[in-house]
C-alpha positions in Angstrom: 113.2 87.2 101.3 114.9 90.0 99.5 118.5 89.9 99.2 120.1 92.1 102.2 123.1 93.7 101.0 124.0 95.6 104.2 124.0 94.9 107.8 122.0 98.3 108.3 119.1 96.6 106.5 118.6 94.1 109.0 115.5 94.4 111.3 117.5 92.7 114.0 120.4 95.2 113.8 118.0 98.0 113.7 116.3 97.0 117.0 119.5 96.1 118.6 120.7 99.7 117.8 117.5 101.1 119.3 118.0 99.0 122.6 121.6 100.3 122.8 120.5 103.9 122.5 117.9 103.4 125.1 120.5 101.8 127.5 122.7 104.5 126.8 120.1 106.9 127.8 118.8 105.0 131.0 122.6 104.5 132.5 123.3 108.1 131.6 121.3 109.6 134.4 121.3 109.8 138.2 122.9 107.1 140.4 123.0 104.8 137.3 125.6 107.1 135.7 127.9 107.0 138.9 127.8 103.0 139.1 130.6 102.9 136.4 130.8 99.2 136.5 127.1 98.2 136.0 126.9 101.4 133.6 129.9 100.2 131.4 128.9 96.5 131.6 125.3 97.0 130.5 126.5 99.4 127.7 129.0 97.0 126.5 126.4 94.2 126.4 123.8 96.4 124.4 126.4 97.3 122.0 127.7 93.9 121.8 124.3 92.7 120.6 124.3 95.4 117.8 127.9 94.9 116.8 128.0 91.1 116.6 125.1 91.3 114.3 127.0 93.6 112.2 130.4 91.8 112.5 128.7 88.5 111.7 126.9 89.6 108.7 130.4 90.2 107.0 131.9 87.0 108.5 131.7 85.2 105.0 129.6 81.8 105.8 126.2 81.4 107.2 127.7 79.1 109.8 129.9 81.9 110.9 127.2 84.5 110.9 124.9 82.2 113.0 127.7 82.1 115.6 128.0 85.9 115.7 124.0 85.9 115.9 124.1 83.6 118.8 126.7 85.8 120.6 124.4 88.8 120.0 121.5 86.9 121.5 123.4 86.2 124.4 124.4 89.8 124.7 120.7 90.9 124.6 120.1 88.2 127.5 122.9 89.8 129.4 121.2 93.3 129.1 118.0 91.9 130.4 119.7 90.5 133.6 121.5 93.6 134.2 118.3 95.8 133.9 117.1 93.6 137.1 120.1 94.9 139.0 119.4 98.3 137.9 116.0 98.0 139.2 117.1 96.5 142.3 119.5 99.2 142.9 116.6 101.8 142.2 118.6 103.3 139.1 115.6 102.7 137.1 111.7 102.2 137.6 109.9 99.2 136.7 108.2 100.7 133.7 111.7 101.4 132.3 112.8 97.9 132.8 109.7 96.4 131.1 110.3 98.8 128.0 113.8 98.1 127.7 113.4 94.3 128.4 110.6 94.1 125.9 112.8 95.7 123.2 115.7 93.2 124.2 113.1 90.4 123.8 112.2 91.7 120.3 115.9 91.8 119.3 116.3 88.1 120.5 113.2 87.2 118.6 114.4 88.8 115.5 117.8 87.2 115.8 116.1 83.7 116.4 114.0 84.2 113.0 117.3 85.1 111.1 119.1 82.1 112.5 116.3 80.0 111.5 116.5 81.4 108.1 120.0 80.9 107.7 119.8 77.4 108.9 117.0 76.6 106.1 119.5 78.1 103.4 122.3 75.9 104.3 
């Protein structure tokens, strides 16, 4: 694997950024935008996935980076759960849930791959 020098080069961060932007778009419309608690919580979780990857990248050790990656992975799972609530409240459609859910799954898969790689190097 080529040496990654910036967190922006990490595919997991790039996809987490994409997820965060999709969540902002979904939660900025209609009744979803008016449900301040759910809107803010899902946005925080999506941002947390992205930000924990970046923060962990500069944590200093692989073990600490892994700790932040696990937090990022949990945040992506939180987004997935909150998407169901948004669907149940009829803030989003099934196809919107599936698209965002799949992207969150991809983020988690990429994070898992990075964790596996870091475990091998320690």
